[in-house]
Residue, then its C-alpha position, 0 to 999 in steps of 0.5 A: m726344169g719346171k714342176p708337174v702341173l697337177k689339175s683334177s686331183l682333187p676329189q671334187l674333180a674326179f671326173s675332169v680330166l688329169f694333165l701330168f705335165i712333166f717339165f711343163s714350163s721347159v716344154c714350153s719354151d722349148e720348140a723341140s720335139k722330145t719324146f713323150i708318154f700318153r695314159v689313156d682311158s682305153q674304155s674311151k675308144p671308139s668301137v669303129f677302131p678295130t685296135h687302140y693302135h688305130w685309134y691313137t694313129s687316126e685321133f691323136t697322131q696323125q701326122t706323128h710316128i708313134l714310138h710305143v703302144y702299152n696294151t698290158v701294164f698301161h694304156g696309152f702310147s708314147a711318141f715324138l712331137t712338138p710342144q704344140q702337138v703335145a698342148s694339142i692331145s692333152n686336151h682330148p677327153s681320154v687323155l688321162a696323164v701326160f709326162e715327158d720321157r726320162r733318161r735312167q741309169l744303171h745301178t751299177t762264184r760263192s754268193p750263192q752258198f752265201l744265201g744258204l743254198r747247198n746242192q741236193r738240199g733244201l730251196w736247190s732241191e725243192s725248186d729243182y733249181g727253178s728250171d720252170v720259172i722265167i725271169g725276164v731280165f731288164d737291162t743292156g742285152v746278154w752275150p748268148e754264147h757264154r757258157s753261163f747260159s747253155d741249154l745242156n740237159l734242159g728239159p722243154i721251154p714251158r708251153r705258156w711262154k709266148g715271147a720271141c727271140e728278135t733279130g739284130a745286128r749280130f743276133s738271131p732265133k738261133n742264139c736263142n735256145r732252152k736256157l734262154i728262152g726270149a731275147r727283144f730289144f727296145s730303142k725306140g725312145h732311145e733313137a728318138g731322143a735328139a742326145s742319143g741319136p740313131l743305132n747303126p742298123i747293121n752293127d756298131t762297134v760301141e753298140f748293137r741294135s740287137p738284144r746283144d750286149a755290148d755293155g756287159h751289165g746285163t750279162h752279169t746280172a742275167s747270170t747271177a739270177a740264172g747262170r748255168y753251173a760254169f766250172q773254172a770260172n775266174m776273172s783273171g785269176y781271181a774269184s776261181g771256183i764254179a760260177k752260178g746262179v741263184a736259180p741255175k736251171a730258170r729260164l732267161a728272157v732278156y729285154k735290152v732297155c738300157w745302151k751303152n754310154s747313154g741309159c735307159f729310157d722311160s718309153d722302152i722301159l715301159a715298153a719292156f713290162d708291157i711286153a715281158v708280161s704279155d710273154g709269160v714271165d714270172v719274175i722281172s729283175i730291174s736294176i735300174g732307178g732314176g737318173d736326178g735322185i729325186a724321188s717321183p710320185y707313183y703316177l709319174d714314175p713308169i718303173a712303179i706304173g710298169s711294176y704294178g701292173a706286172v705284179s698285179r698279173g702275179v709276176f714278181v719284180s725286184s729291183s735295185a735300191g740305188n748307188d747313193g748311200p751312205s747318205g740317209m733318203t737316198v734309197t730309190n724304187l720305192a713302190p709298195w708293190l716292188t722288192t727293193v734290194g740294197a747290197g752287202t758283202i760276202d766273206r770274200d775279198f780282194p785284199a792289197q796293200v800299200f807299204l810306204g817309205d816309212g815302213r807302214k803298211l796300210s790295207g785296201v783292195s784291188l783286181y789288177a792282174g797285170a805285171a806286179l811291182s815286185g817290191k820296188m819302191y816308186q816316188l809318191v805324188y798327190p796332185g791334190k796339193s796344187g788346190i785344184l780339184g780336178d787334179s785330185l780326182c785325176m780327171e781327163n787331162s788333169l795331170d801334168p805328166n812332168l810331175v807323174k812320170g815314173k810315179i805312184v799317184v794318189c787319186d781322190r775318188g768321185s766325178s769320174p769312173r774309178v778306173a778312169k782315173g787309173l787310165v788318166v795316170k797310166k796316160a800321164g806316165g805314172v806307174g800305179m795309182i792309189l785311190a782314196n776315199g772321201i768322207s762320203n765313201g767312208e771305208g766302203l771298198v770295192g774292187d776294180a780291173h785296173l789297167l795299172p798296178a792300182c789299189a783302193v784305200g778307205a778315208n782313213e788310210g787315204d788320209a795318212i798317205k796324203k799326210y805322208i806326202s806333204t810331211s815327207a822330203n821323199p815319199t815313197a810306196t810300192l804296192d802289193f796284191k794278194g789274190t783272193i781270200l775266203g772266210i772274211k769276217p765280219a760278212p755281211v755287211i752293209a755296202s757304203f754305197s748301198a742306198r739308204g732310208p727312211n723313204g722319201l716318198n712315203p716314210q710310213l713304208l721301210k725301204p729297202d726292203l732287204i739286202a742281198p750279195g752286192v760287193n765284188i760279184i763274179a758273174a759272165w761277161t760279154d765279148a765285146v768290151g774289157p772288164t773295166g768297159l772303157d773303149s780303150d781296155t782291149r782285154r777281154t775276160e768271160f767273167n767279170i767282177l763288179s759292185g753295186t745294188s744292180m748285183a744284189c738285185p737278181h740274187v733277189s730275182g732268183a730267190a724269187a724263181l727258186l720261191k715260185s717254183a717251189h710255191p707256185d701258188w704264192s703271190p708276189a707279195a708272199i714271195r716277197s715276205a718270206m724273204m723279209t720275215t726269214a732274213t738275218v740282221f746278224d753277221n757270220r760273227n753273230r753279231i748286228m750286220t756293220d756299216e761298211a761306212t762307219g764301222n758301226s752297227s747298221t738299222p733296218y734304214d741300211f737293211g730293210a728286215g735283213h740279208l736274205n737267207l734262203g736256207r729259211a725262206l723255203d719254210p717261212g711258216l707265216v706271209y704277209d700276202i697283199t691284194n690288188n685292192d689293198y694297194v689301191n687302198f694304199l694310194c688312197g691313203i696317201g692321198y691320190g684320188p681315183k682318177v689318179i690312181q686309175v693311171i697306175t692300176r690301168t682300171p678305174a678305182s674308187c676309195p673308201v669313204r673313210k680314208p684308209s690309213p696307208e701304215n695298215l698296208n699288210y707289209p711285213s714291217f712297221v714304221a710309226m711316225f709320231p709328230v714332232s709337236s706331240k708334247g706327250v704320249a703318242s700312239k700309233t695302231f696298226i693292223r696286220t693279217v698273217t697267211n699260216v703256210g706251214s703246218a695247218n695245226a699251228v700256235y704262235r706266240v708273239s715276242v717284241e724287242a721294244p724299240a727304246s726305252g720309253v717306247t711300249v709296243t702291245v700285241k693283241p692277240s699275243r697268240l695265233v691259232f691256226s686249223e685246217a679250217v682257218k688259215k688267217r689271222s689278224y693281230v693289232v699292234t699299238v706302239a706308244g711313246d712319251t715323246r718328250n723322253l723319246k731320244m732319236g738315234q742318229s738316224g733320227a729313229v729308234f728300231g725294235s722288231l716283232t717276232w712270232t714262232d711256233g717253236k720252228h718258225v722265227v717270223r721276224s718284222p722290224i719296227v721304226v719309231t721316228q717323229i716327222d713334221p707334218l706336212 
């Protein structure tokens, strides 16, 4: 694929037209039509046209059907076009940018209490459980009949709501209520792609052309954020108890932008942002990220563009960090106006055990709920001994029934869904499966509702089992399932799959921002598919247990709804700041959180500011607020010109004569980057402004945890005094170190913190010091 071509981003060409062609070379060589998104200067519309739609259809796409017209967070349209049509439209002077539609992927009980929420106390009490806040969920839709979406005893729908409940396959306005107040679906971009094909307009056994959820992911995330109390909830006996969302009384508006087995398209996601903001949502939850593992510049990223339009209008946007951990620089959704959420464990587990024929007992996890093996020993086999990769991974049709029939099969994790491997084993006649992690997953485990007796084990246990098989004349094993165990220590632990920093796009900005529960989370489930999501799984369950940063994101979305309800005047940046500066870096043993993949202590590259702690976020004391103009200055600081910035901000932008420092964005974290070429003392200076949201008369004093020996952190002033008349105070931080003696950790950085306290509030920010090569 070709690289984007940028024709006019230099300052001296600021008034020229900017053409951004994604995959330009492939477009020129491929005559097939594709969907493109066009960013248009709305102020150029001739007055003769009553609407932008009339202008677009008359002047740009006379022979082509427009898919979406964007008016709120973005100005422009998307259309299915030939390369010749794209080239022609691109030459129009009003076109600022053009980019090809891309496919994105989803980032796939006790968690509210684990976040510090308690009935009739604290944030739940202060916010009335979020009853006046509207959360928009961008996902695979919703199963509206689920009791998690009951409107029993809820008050009237907020008057400001302008949304709709759209009609489609097995869905009508009657499916909405005072809880689920809106439901829309966006399929035009999906259907335009030849690879996706049209959806059945009436009903389809695989998918519904409506807001109804055929996948389950959307129902799960929506109920995680704002599900009502559901008593006697469980998944086949696991995690029994009361299921409830973080903001149980918040209203839900569902925007179906993702489709089963075919992902989510940028043109549809951007349309959802456009309409959701117009509908009147207060919070947007989007557990979706790039499907290619490459971070796009903000002006080429419709999630970044759409979310800026939302945040600039006061809408909080929570996004998942991605599931490509534990490798470094894997975090996605990097825009500074997005709140980016990684995943951690909670203090609940679903243990299972592998008993080997030599008497050893190895620990793992499972959500298997069928007939047990009852202690019977079975022959144990590892198909990977053949040396064929597909065999060791238990890929479709890779197993020889003569080898595995009646045996427990060891399968390596990777390349296909974990539950699909179990189905392959079952079809080949195996009686059970041991799913072994490789080195990339380390010791990180998640439970699955397998179709046959199966247990997931870490890389060390997997290696031990394989060695036993290779050295024993008659290897045997059995599996035992222990149900649900509470009070697990340590917790939280950084999930091995949770994407990690540093920020691959702008390393001076720490991402992820924080972590939240994302491992083995129980929430509502669709009735259209079984708990594995496999078409062959005929089981049905009211609730399901899933893992991923997809599950962590709606925890923060629900938390934002509670904070918005308790503090209606807080901006999205202030809400994020309250979460970040009160987040905890300690587990339930009062030790620094560990990394599940390695067992070592984790760092801000893993958890950002820490783990969400809503027991403290209600009253953070100080917040770091950020205005729209601050974001523009940040974009100027990273080298974007006014025309490029306008692609993101919708309105014309101008940069200061003196280039701003991107490190001075008023973020609740600090990243000091020293040049590798520096041969002596290097320093970096930051300016921050805090707003007092606590007691009017307060005095805060600073304390610093230095990142490493030889690194000094100086804060001036070291004391901030607030009064009725003085709500804001600024301070300067200087981080300095002798690069000749600075020893970076395994991650290539060292870490510390800066904390303001008034005796009651503790306002903490992480500090990262790293060395980079100059661009």
